[in-house]
N, C-alpha and C positions, 0 to 999 in steps of 0.2 A: 226078217224085216217086218215086224207087226204093223198092222194098220187098224186103227180103232176109229169107228165112225159113231159119234154121239149125236143123236137127233133129239132136239128139244123144241117146244113151241116158242114162238117169238114173243114171249111175255115179259121181257125185261131182264134177262140174265145179265149181270154186270160183267165188265171186263175182268174184274178180280175173281168172280165166280168161275168164269170160263178158264182163267189161268189155273185155278185150283183143280178144275176137272181134268185139264190136260196133265198137270203134274201128278194127280192121283192115279189116272189111268196108266200113265207111264210107269209109275212106281209099282202098281199092282202087277203089271206084266213082268217087271224086273223081279219082284219078290216071289211071285208064284211060278213063273215059267223060266226065270233066269235070262230074260231078254235084255239086250243091250239098249239102254235109254237113247243112245246116240243114233240108233237106227229104228226107233219106234215113232210112228206117225200117228197123231191124234187130230181128227177133224171134227169140229162141232158145226152141225147144220141147224139153223133156226128155221123152223117151218111155220108158216102162217097158220093161225088157228082155224081158218076156213079150209085148210088143206090137210087137216088131221082129224080123223074120225074115230069114234068109239061107239059101239052098239048102234050103228046106223045113223049117227048124227055127228055134226062137227063139234069141235071143242068150243067154237064160238057160240053155237046154240046152247051147249051145256052150261057155259059160263053165264049166259044171259038168264037161263032158268034158275041157276043156283043163286043168283043175285036177287031174283024176284021174291 
């Protein structure tokens, strides 16, 4: 019973994009490991950019700097 946890920043992934991620992750486990899609769980967590950091700064800070 595979469990896949996909974490992304909450920057506007659409319902359709999430649907495709779930289908794609399920198919990958089926194709590569022979896992049953009926028992494969995929969870998408959307994390605020203030709660996600890279190289000592938040994504929020990085986005502001990139736009400047």
